[in-house]
N, C-alpha and C positions, 0 to 999 in steps of 0.2 A: 374763590367764590362772596356769592355777592353776599355786603352785605343788610342786614336788617332799617339801617337806616336809605339805603339805596327802597327799599321796597319801595320804603315808604314816600317818603322820596317821589313815586315813579306814580303810586301809589294819588295820590293826589295829586298828580302831573295830567294821569285820568281822571276824577271826579272832578277836579275842580277847575283846570283847565284845557277841557277838552280835547286834552292829547288826538291823536287819530296816527294813522301811519296816512302817507299819500300818494309812495308809492312800490309799488313790487317790483326788484329787477331782479333780472333772470340773466347771469352768462353766459356769451353763450357762441363758439371758435367757429367761425366761419370759413376754417382753412379748408377745408373740406367736402368745401359750397361752388369750385371750380370746376365752370363746367368751358365746352371747344366753346360756347358763343353767350353773351352777354344774357338771349333767353334763357340757356340752361344755368347759367348763372345760379338770376336770379329765380326762376320753378329750385333748385336744389335750393335752397334761402329760404323761400318760403315756404316748403315741406318741413328745417329742421326748425326753423322753427315755429310753425305747427301742432307741428310731431312736439317739440321740447316741453314750449306752454303748454296744447292741451288740456292741462289740469291747475292750473296755475291761483284762476279764479276762487279754482271749488279750493284752493290748498291757504291761500291768502282768506277765505271764511272763514275755512276750522283752525288756522293760525286764527284768526280773529276773536273769538268767540270762546277760544279757550282759555286766553289769556284776555283773556275783556277790552277789546283794545279796538275802534271801528275801526276799517277800510278801505279810506275813502277813489276814487276816480278810479277803480276795474272794471275791467273792457276785455268780452272773451273778445278771443279771434277768428270770426268763422270765415268760411269763402267765399261772403262778397266780400270778406274787407280784403282779395287777393290781389298783389302790388301791380299794381299798371305794365307791362315793361318797356313804355316809352321814358317809364319816369326811372329804371337801372339806367341809360345810354348816359 
């Protein structure tokens, strides 16, 4: 259980030391993304990441609002971020 001192210390860090969250990390297994060739593998990886992480920014914002801690360095994944297959080689 969190002690009252830890709560007070965290509140002080947020208000006095401008505490923020720099990164939200989402672990995604890519073991099932192996394809018959590099292009298919890249496509499966892209699809998995954009499907699993589609709401990550929204959820991060929701957590930030709930706990009053700003989350910086957010980026929405969209189709313009598609990985160029030549980078998979």
